[in-house]
All heavy atoms as TSV, in Angstrom:
chain	resi	resn	atom	element	x	y	z
A	1	ILE	N	N	-1.455	-8.151	21.162
A	1	ILE	CA	C	-2.748	-7.432	21.021
A	1	ILE	C	C	-2.994	-7.209	19.595
A	1	ILE	O	O	-2.159	-6.863	18.799
A	1	ILE	CB	C	-2.504	-5.902	21.597
A	1	ILE	CG1	C	-2.236	-6.048	23.175
A	1	ILE	CG2	C	-3.729	-5.160	21.411
A	1	ILE	CD1	C	-1.853	-4.706	23.749
A	2	SER	N	N	-4.163	-7.628	19.139
A	2	SER	CA	C	-4.580	-7.538	17.714
A	2	SER	C	C	-5.893	-6.804	17.694
A	2	SER	O	O	-6.691	-6.909	18.568
A	2	SER	CB	C	-4.812	-9.005	17.098
A	2	SER	OG	O	-3.673	-9.736	17.328
A	3	VAL	N	N	-6.148	-6.051	16.586
A	3	VAL	CA	C	-7.370	-5.336	16.308
A	3	VAL	C	C	-7.847	-5.689	14.956
A	3	VAL	O	O	-7.170	-5.741	14.109
A	3	VAL	CB	C	-6.996	-3.742	16.377
A	3	VAL	CG1	C	-8.362	-3.024	16.068
A	3	VAL	CG2	C	-6.510	-3.414	17.729
A	4	PHE	N	N	-9.188	-5.976	14.973
A	4	PHE	CA	C	-9.888	-6.364	13.751
A	4	PHE	C	C	-11.170	-5.664	13.648
A	4	PHE	O	O	-11.759	-5.289	14.706
A	4	PHE	CB	C	-10.205	-7.923	13.753
A	4	PHE	CG	C	-8.943	-8.698	13.715
A	4	PHE	CD1	C	-8.464	-9.281	14.926
A	4	PHE	CD2	C	-8.215	-8.992	12.577
A	4	PHE	CE1	C	-7.387	-9.964	15.025
A	4	PHE	CE2	C	-7.105	-9.794	12.767
A	4	PHE	CZ	C	-6.581	-10.294	13.838
A	5	ASP	N	N	-11.678	-5.467	12.476
A	5	ASP	CA	C	-13.093	-4.895	12.202
A	5	ASP	C	C	-14.025	-6.013	12.688
A	5	ASP	O	O	-13.968	-7.236	12.348
A	5	ASP	CB	C	-13.306	-4.767	10.755
A	5	ASP	CG	C	-14.646	-4.173	10.427
A	5	ASP	OD1	O	-15.611	-4.546	11.130
A	5	ASP	OD2	O	-14.763	-3.363	9.504
A	6	ALA	N	N	-14.887	-5.666	13.623
A	6	ALA	CA	C	-15.762	-6.673	14.262
A	6	ALA	C	C	-16.657	-7.383	13.416
A	6	ALA	O	O	-17.039	-8.525	13.626
A	6	ALA	CB	C	-16.509	-5.995	15.495
A	7	ALA	N	N	-17.064	-6.774	12.379
A	7	ALA	CA	C	-18.010	-7.238	11.373
A	7	ALA	C	C	-17.468	-8.391	10.497
A	7	ALA	O	O	-18.154	-9.246	10.149
A	7	ALA	CB	C	-18.607	-6.188	10.518
A	8	VAL	N	N	-16.176	-8.317	10.083
A	8	VAL	CA	C	-15.563	-9.207	9.084
A	8	VAL	C	C	-14.365	-9.884	9.556
A	8	VAL	O	O	-13.774	-10.559	8.821
A	8	VAL	CB	C	-15.286	-8.438	7.768
A	8	VAL	CG1	C	-16.669	-8.061	7.158
A	8	VAL	CG2	C	-14.532	-7.292	7.954
A	9	ASP	N	N	-13.850	-9.621	10.728
A	9	ASP	CA	C	-12.656	-10.312	11.350
A	9	ASP	C	C	-11.383	-9.986	10.382
A	9	ASP	O	O	-10.580	-10.899	10.147
A	9	ASP	CB	C	-12.899	-11.768	11.546
A	9	ASP	CG	C	-11.909	-12.384	12.546
A	9	ASP	OD1	O	-11.359	-11.569	13.459
A	9	ASP	OD2	O	-11.579	-13.522	12.428
A	10	SER	N	N	-11.404	-8.767	9.867
A	10	SER	CA	C	-10.176	-8.317	9.206
A	10	SER	C	C	-10.135	-6.865	9.430
A	10	SER	O	O	-10.875	-6.313	10.119
A	10	SER	CB	C	-10.267	-8.746	7.676
A	10	SER	OG	O	-11.233	-8.066	7.073
A	11	CYS	N	N	-9.421	-6.063	8.463
A	11	CYS	CA	C	-9.468	-4.647	8.507
A	11	CYS	C	C	-9.821	-4.035	7.161
A	11	CYS	O	O	-9.345	-3.011	6.864
A	11	CYS	CB	C	-8.009	-4.218	8.931
A	11	CYS	SG	S	-7.720	-4.556	10.687
A	12	VAL	N	N	-10.812	-4.625	6.586
A	12	VAL	CA	C	-11.311	-4.114	5.291
A	12	VAL	C	C	-12.172	-2.813	5.768
A	12	VAL	O	O	-13.134	-2.950	6.627
A	12	VAL	CB	C	-12.255	-5.129	4.586
A	12	VAL	CG1	C	-12.940	-4.494	3.367
A	12	VAL	CG2	C	-11.418	-6.348	4.192
A	13	GLY	N	N	-11.907	-1.744	5.188
A	13	GLY	CA	C	-12.614	-0.485	5.398
A	13	GLY	C	C	-12.104	0.272	6.555
A	13	GLY	O	O	-12.689	1.384	6.918
A	14	ILE	N	N	-11.231	-0.216	7.439
A	14	ILE	CA	C	-10.712	0.492	8.550
A	14	ILE	C	C	-9.114	0.473	8.479
A	14	ILE	O	O	-8.601	-0.503	7.976
A	14	ILE	CB	C	-11.173	0.077	9.963
A	14	ILE	CG1	C	-10.845	-1.425	10.162
A	14	ILE	CG2	C	-12.692	0.248	9.972
A	14	ILE	CD1	C	-11.176	-1.810	11.664
A	15	ASP	N	N	-8.521	1.426	9.140
A	15	ASP	CA	C	-6.926	1.453	9.160
A	15	ASP	C	C	-6.636	1.930	10.575
A	15	ASP	O	O	-6.268	2.936	10.901
A	15	ASP	CB	C	-6.454	2.424	8.251
A	15	ASP	CG	C	-4.963	2.361	8.026
A	15	ASP	OD1	O	-4.382	1.467	8.708
A	15	ASP	OD2	O	-4.373	3.103	7.406
A	16	PRO	N	N	-6.791	0.923	11.573
A	16	PRO	CA	C	-6.486	1.162	12.934
A	16	PRO	C	C	-5.043	1.185	13.408
A	16	PRO	O	O	-4.206	0.588	12.781
A	16	PRO	CB	C	-7.348	0.150	13.648
A	16	PRO	CG	C	-7.270	-1.126	12.793
A	16	PRO	CD	C	-7.291	-0.460	11.375
A	17	THR	N	N	-4.785	1.807	14.519
A	17	THR	CA	C	-3.499	1.782	15.133
A	17	THR	C	C	-3.764	1.357	16.565
A	17	THR	O	O	-5.023	1.642	17.070
A	17	THR	CB	C	-2.756	3.056	15.195
A	17	THR	OG1	O	-3.407	4.035	15.992
A	17	THR	CG2	C	-2.403	3.513	13.821
A	18	VAL	N	N	-2.935	0.767	17.263
A	18	VAL	CA	C	-3.185	0.255	18.688
A	18	VAL	C	C	-1.950	0.835	19.388
A	18	VAL	O	O	-0.815	0.658	19.093
A	18	VAL	CB	C	-3.428	-1.252	18.819
A	18	VAL	CG1	C	-2.162	-1.990	18.463
A	18	VAL	CG2	C	-3.737	-1.519	20.272
A	19	SER	N	N	-2.155	1.573	20.652
A	19	SER	CA	C	-1.136	2.056	21.496
A	19	SER	C	C	-1.484	1.469	22.909
A	19	SER	O	O	-2.551	1.276	23.312
A	19	SER	CB	C	-1.247	3.536	21.415
A	19	SER	OG	O	-1.063	4.137	20.161
A	20	VAL	N	N	-0.334	1.340	23.564
A	20	VAL	CA	C	-0.416	0.916	24.946
A	20	VAL	C	C	0.244	1.934	25.844
A	20	VAL	O	O	1.374	2.510	25.481
A	20	VAL	CB	C	0.309	-0.417	25.246
A	20	VAL	CG1	C	0.405	-0.819	26.646
A	20	VAL	CG2	C	-0.353	-1.571	24.394
A	21	TYR	N	N	-0.371	2.416	26.869
A	21	TYR	CA	C	0.081	3.401	27.786
A	21	TYR	C	C	0.232	2.970	29.232
A	21	TYR	O	O	-0.596	2.041	29.636
A	21	TYR	CB	C	-1.027	4.620	27.812
A	21	TYR	CG	C	-1.095	5.349	26.430
A	21	TYR	CD1	C	-2.025	4.793	25.486
A	21	TYR	CD2	C	-0.399	6.324	26.227
A	21	TYR	CE1	C	-2.114	5.384	24.274
A	21	TYR	CE2	C	-0.496	7.061	24.975
A	21	TYR	CZ	C	-1.324	6.466	23.991
A	21	TYR	OH	O	-1.461	7.173	22.737
A	22	THR	N	N	1.067	3.479	30.041
A	22	THR	CA	C	1.133	3.277	31.416
A	22	THR	C	C	0.123	4.001	32.204
A	22	THR	O	O	-0.583	4.866	31.541
A	22	THR	CB	C	2.551	3.764	32.033
A	22	THR	OG1	O	2.559	5.055	31.945
A	22	THR	CG2	C	3.648	3.088	31.351
A	23	ALA	N	N	-0.079	3.716	33.458
A	23	ALA	CA	C	-1.156	4.402	34.276
A	23	ALA	C	C	-0.819	5.906	34.316
A	23	ALA	O	O	-1.790	6.786	34.447
A	23	ALA	CB	C	-1.049	3.824	35.589
A	24	ASP	N	N	0.477	6.302	34.050
A	24	ASP	CA	C	0.886	7.739	34.004
A	24	ASP	C	C	0.638	8.369	32.765
A	24	ASP	O	O	0.921	9.697	32.545
A	24	ASP	CB	C	2.320	7.859	34.468
A	24	ASP	CG	C	2.539	7.531	35.918
A	24	ASP	OD1	O	1.667	7.597	36.738
A	24	ASP	OD2	O	3.674	7.005	36.164
A	25	GLY	N	N	0.174	7.649	31.708
A	25	GLY	CA	C	-0.170	8.160	30.390
A	25	GLY	C	C	0.982	8.254	29.489
A	25	GLY	O	O	1.082	8.703	28.357
A	26	GLU	N	N	2.101	7.481	29.836
A	26	GLU	CA	C	3.262	7.399	28.909
A	26	GLU	C	C	3.042	6.304	27.925
A	26	GLU	O	O	2.728	5.189	28.316
A	26	GLU	CB	C	4.572	7.120	29.786
A	26	GLU	CG	C	5.808	6.830	28.874
A	26	GLU	CD	C	6.967	6.344	29.670
A	26	GLU	OE1	O	6.834	6.193	30.928
A	26	GLU	OE2	O	8.048	6.049	29.038
A	27	ARG	N	N	3.186	6.615	26.626
A	27	ARG	CA	C	3.047	5.608	25.516
A	27	ARG	C	C	4.173	4.686	25.497
A	27	ARG	O	O	5.310	5.207	25.413
A	27	ARG	CB	C	2.782	6.132	24.254
A	27	ARG	CG	C	2.423	5.151	23.194
A	27	ARG	CD	C	1.980	5.665	21.857
A	27	ARG	NE	N	3.037	6.431	21.264
A	27	ARG	CZ	C	2.932	7.001	20.037
A	27	ARG	NH1	N	1.728	7.083	19.515
A	27	ARG	NH2	N	4.015	7.538	19.460
A	28	VAL	N	N	3.988	3.378	25.705
A	28	VAL	CA	C	5.120	2.399	25.743
A	28	VAL	C	C	5.242	1.575	24.483
A	28	VAL	O	O	6.333	0.952	24.230
A	28	VAL	CB	C	5.113	1.566	26.968
A	28	VAL	CG1	C	5.313	2.439	28.272
A	28	VAL	CG2	C	3.796	0.853	27.067
A	29	ALA	N	N	4.202	1.550	23.673
A	29	ALA	CA	C	4.301	0.811	22.378
A	29	ALA	C	C	3.141	1.307	21.506
A	29	ALA	O	O	2.020	1.745	21.880
A	29	ALA	CB	C	4.043	-0.651	22.662
A	30	VAL	N	N	3.328	1.079	20.171
A	30	VAL	CA	C	2.292	1.495	19.214
A	30	VAL	C	C	2.563	0.641	17.921
A	30	VAL	O	O	3.779	0.115	17.661
A	30	VAL	CB	C	2.472	2.934	18.756
A	30	VAL	CG1	C	3.759	3.287	18.158
A	30	VAL	CG2	C	1.299	3.406	17.919
A	31	ALA	N	N	1.502	0.169	17.277
A	31	ALA	CA	C	1.631	-0.563	16.093
A	31	ALA	C	C	0.516	-0.149	15.034
A	31	ALA	O	O	-0.601	0.194	15.542
A	31	ALA	CB	C	1.383	-2.018	16.373
A	32	ASP	N	N	0.756	-0.124	13.893
A	32	ASP	CA	C	-0.271	0.127	12.831
A	32	ASP	C	C	-0.229	-0.856	11.697
A	32	ASP	O	O	-0.950	-0.628	10.721
A	32	ASP	CB	C	0.031	1.700	12.345
A	32	ASP	CG	C	1.206	1.728	11.436
A	32	ASP	OD1	O	2.034	0.732	11.305
A	32	ASP	OD2	O	1.367	2.733	10.844
A	33	SER	N	N	0.507	-1.882	11.780
A	33	SER	CA	C	0.375	-3.040	10.955
A	33	SER	C	C	0.988	-4.245	11.599
A	33	SER	O	O	1.154	-4.360	12.697
A	33	SER	CB	C	1.319	-2.664	9.718
A	33	SER	OG	O	2.582	-2.477	10.020
A	34	GLY	N	N	1.168	-5.296	10.742
A	34	GLY	CA	C	1.791	-6.570	11.247
A	34	GLY	C	C	0.875	-7.670	11.249
A	34	GLY	O	O	1.203	-8.870	11.313
A	35	GLY	N	N	-0.420	-7.383	10.989
A	35	GLY	CA	C	-1.384	-8.519	10.926
A	35	GLY	C	C	-1.977	-8.461	9.463
A	35	GLY	O	O	-1.435	-7.873	8.561
A	36	PRO	N	N	-2.976	-9.255	9.255
A	36	PRO	CA	C	-3.698	-9.303	7.880
A	36	PRO	C	C	-4.213	-7.885	7.432
A	36	PRO	O	O	-4.733	-7.138	8.257
A	36	PRO	CB	C	-4.711	-10.273	8.100
A	36	PRO	CG	C	-5.128	-10.351	9.425
A	36	PRO	CD	C	-3.795	-9.995	10.232
A	37	GLY	N	N	-3.904	-7.542	6.138
A	37	GLY	CA	C	-4.405	-6.369	5.576
A	37	GLY	C	C	-3.794	-5.171	6.388
A	37	GLY	O	O	-2.637	-5.067	6.640
A	38	LEU	N	N	-4.633	-4.222	6.908
A	38	LEU	CA	C	-4.208	-3.074	7.593
A	38	LEU	C	C	-4.299	-3.327	9.089
A	38	LEU	O	O	-4.097	-2.339	9.872
A	38	LEU	CB	C	-4.997	-1.822	7.159
A	38	LEU	CG	C	-4.817	-1.453	5.794
A	38	LEU	CD1	C	-5.768	-0.287	5.406
A	38	LEU	CD2	C	-3.352	-1.007	5.387
A	39	CYS	N	N	-4.555	-4.525	9.540
A	39	CYS	CA	C	-4.733	-4.807	10.955
A	39	CYS	C	C	-3.400	-4.725	11.697
A	39	CYS	O	O	-2.353	-5.314	11.390
A	39	CYS	CB	C	-5.292	-6.176	11.155
A	39	CYS	SG	S	-6.940	-6.402	10.564
A	40	PRO	N	N	-3.357	-3.900	12.921
A	40	PRO	CA	C	-2.153	-3.899	13.773
A	40	PRO	C	C	-2.037	-5.129	14.693
A	40	PRO	O	O	-3.131	-5.655	15.115
A	40	PRO	CB	C	-2.355	-2.623	14.557
A	40	PRO	CG	C	-3.888	-2.513	14.658
A	40	PRO	CD	C	-4.403	-3.053	13.416
A	41	VAL	N	N	-0.858	-5.610	14.851
A	41	VAL	CA	C	-0.484	-6.574	15.761
A	41	VAL	C	C	0.641	-6.053	16.675
A	41	VAL	O	O	1.664	-5.594	16.126
A	41	VAL	CB	C	-0.150	-7.848	15.123
A	41	VAL	CG1	C	0.376	-8.864	16.182
A	41	VAL	CG2	C	-1.396	-8.445	14.372
A	42	LEU	N	N	0.580	-6.156	17.916
A	42	LEU	CA	C	1.500	-5.623	18.822
A	42	LEU	C	C	1.874	-6.743	19.778
A	42	LEU	O	O	0.950	-7.302	20.459
A	42	LEU	CB	C	0.897	-4.457	19.588
A	42	LEU	CG	C	1.765	-3.688	20.450
A	42	LEU	CD1	C	3.052	-3.122	19.797
A	42	LEU	CD2	C	1.020	-2.575	21.212
A	43	ARG	N	N	3.220	-7.081	19.927
A	43	ARG	CA	C	3.666	-8.101	20.768
A	43	ARG	C	C	4.395	-7.323	21.881
A	43	ARG	O	O	5.493	-6.654	21.591
A	43	ARG	CB	C	4.566	-8.888	20.164
A	43	ARG	CG	C	3.676	-9.892	19.207
A	43	ARG	CD	C	4.544	-10.873	18.369
A	43	ARG	NE	N	3.693	-11.737	17.550
A	43	ARG	CZ	C	3.177	-11.536	16.396
A	43	ARG	NH1	N	3.398	-10.202	15.877
A	43	ARG	NH2	N	2.534	-12.347	15.752
A	44	ILE	N	N	3.997	-7.297	23.161
A	44	ILE	CA	C	4.546	-6.650	24.211
A	44	ILE	C	C	4.411	-7.347	25.462
A	44	ILE	O	O	3.313	-8.008	25.731
A	44	ILE	CB	C	3.990	-5.190	24.270
A	44	ILE	CG1	C	4.649	-4.280	25.430
A	44	ILE	CG2	C	2.382	-5.212	24.490
A	44	ILE	CD1	C	4.147	-2.941	25.439
A	45	THR	N	N	5.429	-7.354	26.363
A	45	THR	CA	C	5.296	-7.862	27.753
A	45	THR	C	C	5.165	-6.587	28.627
A	45	THR	O	O	5.785	-5.726	28.661
A	45	THR	CB	C	6.570	-8.525	28.170
A	45	THR	OG1	O	6.816	-9.619	27.168
A	45	THR	CG2	C	6.380	-9.187	29.553
A	46	LEU	N	N	3.782	-6.657	29.244
A	46	LEU	CA	C	3.472	-5.522	30.113
A	46	LEU	C	C	3.981	-5.635	31.421
A	46	LEU	O	O	4.014	-6.801	32.065
A	46	LEU	CB	C	1.916	-5.417	30.150
A	46	LEU	CG	C	1.301	-5.111	28.816
A	46	LEU	CD1	C	-0.188	-5.292	28.951
A	46	LEU	CD2	C	1.674	-3.816	28.291
A	47	PRO	N	N	4.417	-4.596	32.107
A	47	PRO	CA	C	4.916	-4.593	33.545
A	47	PRO	C	C	3.630	-4.798	34.531
A	47	PRO	O	O	2.503	-4.636	33.961
A	47	PRO	CB	C	5.550	-3.295	33.678
A	47	PRO	CG	C	4.842	-2.320	32.726
A	47	PRO	CD	C	4.569	-3.222	31.544
A	48	ALA	N	N	3.951	-5.198	35.624
A	48	ALA	CA	C	2.857	-5.313	36.604
A	48	ALA	C	C	2.141	-4.003	36.840
A	48	ALA	O	O	2.800	-2.971	36.716
A	48	ALA	CB	C	3.396	-5.849	37.865
A	49	GLY	N	N	0.920	-3.974	37.034
A	49	GLY	CA	C	0.259	-2.641	37.263
A	49	GLY	C	C	-0.836	-2.405	36.212
A	49	GLY	O	O	-1.174	-3.344	35.449
A	50	THR	N	N	-1.207	-1.166	36.128
A	50	THR	CA	C	-2.337	-0.787	35.183
A	50	THR	C	C	-1.760	-0.275	33.868
A	50	THR	O	O	-0.770	0.421	33.882
A	50	THR	CB	C	-3.067	0.306	35.839
A	50	THR	OG1	O	-3.765	-0.281	37.121
A	50	THR	CG2	C	-4.264	0.744	34.979
A	51	SER	N	N	-2.282	-0.766	32.815
A	51	SER	CA	C	-1.980	-0.399	31.399
A	51	SER	C	C	-3.230	0.020	30.716
A	51	SER	O	O	-4.269	-0.596	31.118
A	51	SER	CB	C	-1.181	-1.400	30.683
A	51	SER	OG	O	0.085	-1.662	31.277
A	52	PHE	N	N	-3.134	0.844	29.754
A	52	PHE	CA	C	-4.356	1.210	28.945
A	52	PHE	C	C	-4.095	0.962	27.535
A	52	PHE	O	O	-2.878	1.252	27.107
A	52	PHE	CB	C	-4.690	2.749	29.190
A	52	PHE	CG	C	-5.066	3.048	30.631
A	52	PHE	CD1	C	-4.131	3.540	31.481
A	52	PHE	CD2	C	-6.320	2.856	31.064
A	52	PHE	CE1	C	-4.429	3.887	32.789
A	52	PHE	CE2	C	-6.695	3.163	32.298
A	52	PHE	CZ	C	-5.726	3.661	33.208
A	53	VAL	N	N	-5.098	0.623	26.745
A	53	VAL	CA	C	-4.915	0.344	25.303
A	53	VAL	C	C	-5.811	1.330	24.671
A	53	VAL	O	O	-6.972	1.454	24.939
A	53	VAL	CB	C	-5.366	-1.109	24.911
A	53	VAL	CG1	C	-5.337	-1.284	23.428
A	53	VAL	CG2	C	-4.437	-2.086	25.667
A	54	ALA	N	N	-5.343	1.916	23.530
A	54	ALA	CA	C	-6.072	2.906	22.699
A	54	ALA	C	C	-6.044	2.437	21.342
A	54	ALA	O	O	-5.084	2.164	20.778
A	54	ALA	CB	C	-5.519	4.315	22.767
A	55	VAL	N	N	-7.225	2.358	20.693
A	55	VAL	CA	C	-7.441	2.035	19.280
A	55	VAL	C	C	-7.871	3.341	18.618
A	55	VAL	O	O	-8.873	3.976	19.040
A	55	VAL	CB	C	-8.431	0.895	19.054
A	55	VAL	CG1	C	-8.545	0.667	17.619
A	55	VAL	CG2	C	-7.871	-0.260	19.803
A	56	ARG	N	N	-7.163	3.708	17.555
A	56	ARG	CA	C	-7.536	4.903	16.790
A	56	ARG	C	C	-7.367	4.583	15.313
A	56	ARG	O	O	-6.623	3.758	14.853
A	56	ARG	CB	C	-6.541	6.104	17.173
A	56	ARG	CG	C	-6.765	6.564	18.487
A	56	ARG	CD	C	-5.905	7.785	18.822
A	56	ARG	NE	N	-6.121	8.372	20.078
A	56	ARG	CZ	C	-5.426	7.958	21.210
A	56	ARG	NH1	N	-4.368	7.147	21.166
A	56	ARG	NH2	N	-5.559	8.571	22.318
A	57	ASP	N	N	-8.072	5.522	14.404
A	57	ASP	CA	C	-7.808	5.421	13.048
A	57	ASP	C	C	-6.344	5.965	12.799
A	57	ASP	O	O	-5.805	6.900	13.366
A	57	ASP	CB	C	-8.821	6.429	12.380
A	57	ASP	CG	C	-8.638	6.586	10.889
A	57	ASP	OD1	O	-8.808	5.642	10.161
A	57	ASP	OD2	O	-8.240	7.654	10.432
A	58	PHE	N	N	-5.695	5.471	11.822
A	58	PHE	CA	C	-4.318	5.826	11.459
A	58	PHE	C	C	-4.071	7.250	11.345
A	58	PHE	O	O	-3.200	7.806	11.837
A	58	PHE	CB	C	-3.852	4.975	10.287
A	58	PHE	CG	C	-2.529	5.369	9.827
A	58	PHE	CD1	C	-1.380	4.847	10.534
A	58	PHE	CD2	C	-2.244	6.113	8.749
A	58	PHE	CE1	C	-0.085	5.145	10.242
A	58	PHE	CE2	C	-0.866	6.460	8.383
A	58	PHE	CZ	C	0.090	6.011	9.134
A	59	LEU	N	N	-5.041	7.844	10.544
A	59	LEU	CA	C	-4.890	9.380	10.331
A	59	LEU	C	C	-5.649	10.122	11.427
A	59	LEU	O	O	-5.618	11.382	11.308
A	59	LEU	CB	C	-5.327	9.716	9.004
A	59	LEU	CG	C	-4.569	9.183	7.801
A	59	LEU	CD1	C	-5.190	9.445	6.469
A	59	LEU	CD2	C	-3.102	9.620	7.797
A	60	ASP	N	N	-6.297	9.501	12.258
A	60	ASP	CA	C	-7.045	10.102	13.398
A	60	ASP	C	C	-8.186	11.085	12.792
A	60	ASP	O	O	-8.375	12.066	13.298
A	60	ASP	CB	C	-6.130	10.822	14.441
A	60	ASP	CG	C	-6.781	11.032	15.743
A	60	ASP	OD1	O	-7.706	10.170	16.011
A	60	ASP	OD2	O	-6.394	11.766	16.554
A	61	ASP	N	N	-8.758	10.683	11.582
A	61	ASP	CA	C	-9.684	11.510	11.115
A	61	ASP	C	C	-10.938	10.788	10.732
A	61	ASP	O	O	-11.889	11.275	10.102
A	61	ASP	CB	C	-9.168	12.128	9.763
A	61	ASP	CG	C	-8.866	11.078	8.622
A	61	ASP	OD1	O	-8.855	9.880	8.980
A	61	ASP	OD2	O	-8.553	11.472	7.461
A	62	GLU	N	N	-11.113	9.568	11.176
A	62	GLU	CA	C	-12.357	8.718	11.030
A	62	GLU	C	C	-12.639	8.033	12.383
A	62	GLU	O	O	-11.735	7.808	13.147
A	62	GLU	CB	C	-12.306	7.756	10.000
A	62	GLU	CG	C	-12.143	8.309	8.645
A	62	GLU	CD	C	-12.164	7.243	7.504
A	62	GLU	OE1	O	-12.819	6.280	7.687
A	62	GLU	OE2	O	-11.484	7.503	6.585
A	63	VAL	N	N	-13.930	7.800	12.695
A	63	VAL	CA	C	-14.405	7.017	13.800
A	63	VAL	C	C	-14.353	5.426	13.486
A	63	VAL	O	O	-14.875	5.127	12.472
A	63	VAL	CB	C	-15.702	7.495	14.262
A	63	VAL	CG1	C	-16.273	6.601	15.383
A	63	VAL	CG2	C	-15.704	8.904	14.691
A	64	ILE	N	N	-13.727	4.691	14.229
A	64	ILE	CA	C	-13.796	3.293	14.161
A	64	ILE	C	C	-14.891	2.768	15.029
A	64	ILE	O	O	-14.626	2.731	16.239
A	64	ILE	CB	C	-12.463	2.615	14.439
A	64	ILE	CG1	C	-11.368	3.067	13.434
A	64	ILE	CG2	C	-12.646	1.047	14.415
A	64	ILE	CD1	C	-9.990	2.607	13.766
A	65	ARG	N	N	-16.114	2.491	14.501
A	65	ARG	CA	C	-17.225	2.195	15.354
A	65	ARG	C	C	-17.149	0.816	16.027
A	65	ARG	O	O	-17.486	0.623	17.192
A	65	ARG	CB	C	-18.456	2.454	14.578
A	65	ARG	CG	C	-18.636	3.838	14.100
A	65	ARG	CD	C	-20.085	4.128	13.680
A	65	ARG	NE	N	-20.210	5.426	13.020
A	65	ARG	CZ	C	-20.151	6.618	13.698
A	65	ARG	NH1	N	-20.081	6.593	14.964
A	65	ARG	NH2	N	-20.196	7.762	13.044
A	66	ASP	N	N	-16.873	-0.168	15.234
A	66	ASP	CA	C	-16.887	-1.588	15.811
A	66	ASP	C	C	-15.580	-2.186	15.515
A	66	ASP	O	O	-15.116	-2.261	14.397
A	66	ASP	CB	C	-18.021	-2.386	15.099
A	66	ASP	CG	C	-19.390	-1.933	15.479
A	66	ASP	OD1	O	-19.666	-1.536	16.650
A	66	ASP	OD2	O	-20.206	-1.835	14.493
A	67	TYR	N	N	-14.902	-2.694	16.596
A	67	TYR	CA	C	-13.750	-3.513	16.415
A	67	TYR	C	C	-13.617	-4.550	17.297
A	67	TYR	O	O	-14.175	-4.435	18.418
A	67	TYR	CB	C	-12.536	-2.533	16.351
A	67	TYR	CG	C	-12.237	-1.802	17.686
A	67	TYR	CD1	C	-11.599	-2.380	18.632
A	67	TYR	CD2	C	-12.818	-0.503	17.800
A	67	TYR	CE1	C	-11.268	-1.773	19.788
A	67	TYR	CE2	C	-12.589	0.157	19.027
A	67	TYR	CZ	C	-11.890	-0.369	20.080
A	67	TYR	OH	O	-11.691	0.221	21.256
A	68	SER	N	N	-12.772	-5.447	17.128
A	68	SER	CA	C	-12.389	-6.573	18.184
A	68	SER	C	C	-11.056	-6.300	18.630
A	68	SER	O	O	-10.122	-6.212	17.832
A	68	SER	CB	C	-12.611	-7.914	17.543
A	68	SER	OG	O	-13.971	-8.109	17.295
A	69	LEU	N	N	-10.794	-6.399	20.005
A	69	LEU	CA	C	-9.516	-6.252	20.460
A	69	LEU	C	C	-9.181	-7.671	21.151
A	69	LEU	O	O	-9.928	-8.182	21.877
A	69	LEU	CB	C	-9.498	-5.160	21.479
A	69	LEU	CG	C	-8.174	-5.006	22.286
A	69	LEU	CD1	C	-7.223	-4.361	21.313
A	69	LEU	CD2	C	-8.418	-4.035	23.367
A	70	VAL	N	N	-8.075	-8.174	20.596
A	70	VAL	CA	C	-7.776	-9.533	21.054
A	70	VAL	C	C	-6.444	-9.482	21.892
A	70	VAL	O	O	-5.475	-8.875	21.454
A	70	VAL	CB	C	-7.532	-10.466	19.975
A	70	VAL	CG1	C	-7.179	-11.879	20.445
A	70	VAL	CG2	C	-8.752	-10.598	19.039
A	71	LEU	N	N	-6.490	-9.909	23.111
A	71	LEU	CA	C	-5.291	-9.940	24.022
A	71	LEU	C	C	-5.014	-11.434	24.321
A	71	LEU	O	O	-5.814	-12.266	24.590
A	71	LEU	CB	C	-5.600	-9.317	25.348
A	71	LEU	CG	C	-6.073	-7.951	25.357
A	71	LEU	CD1	C	-6.379	-7.419	26.743
A	71	LEU	CD2	C	-5.040	-7.054	24.784
A	72	ASP	N	N	-3.724	-11.742	24.081
A	72	ASP	CA	C	-3.219	-13.136	24.210
A	72	ASP	C	C	-2.299	-13.158	25.508
A	72	ASP	O	O	-1.257	-12.576	25.419
A	72	ASP	CB	C	-2.454	-13.654	23.041
A	72	ASP	CG	C	-2.029	-15.028	23.057
A	72	ASP	OD1	O	-2.371	-15.669	24.145
A	72	ASP	OD2	O	-1.387	-15.503	22.096
A	73	PRO	N	N	-2.856	-13.819	26.551
A	73	PRO	CA	C	-2.045	-13.735	27.815
A	73	PRO	C	C	-0.821	-14.577	27.903
A	73	PRO	O	O	-0.380	-15.026	28.969
A	73	PRO	CB	C	-3.094	-14.153	28.815
A	73	PRO	CG	C	-3.919	-15.186	28.120
A	73	PRO	CD	C	-3.922	-14.626	26.648
A	74	GLU	N	N	-0.084	-14.855	26.799
A	74	GLU	CA	C	1.041	-15.830	26.869
A	74	GLU	C	C	2.150	-15.248	27.725
A	74	GLU	O	O	2.538	-14.221	27.654
A	74	GLU	CB	C	1.546	-16.050	25.476
A	74	GLU	CG	C	0.705	-17.034	24.647
A	74	GLU	CD	C	1.377	-17.404	23.401
A	74	GLU	OE1	O	2.615	-17.294	23.212
A	74	GLU	OE2	O	0.749	-17.922	22.554
């Protein structure tokens, strides 16, 4: 799972985190870096069933208006 600023395909001007939750609301993974600049990259094998992905500002004090979320089904 990768997150990028939708306008420039990087994380210039935003500092996102990405979290993955189970259907019960349990957070099973979080990333705040690993990609270019401040972009988070998360490598996780999801169990069968429903999962949720949340994208937030690192300090949770700004709104990230436009972003691209990339899922690689490998």
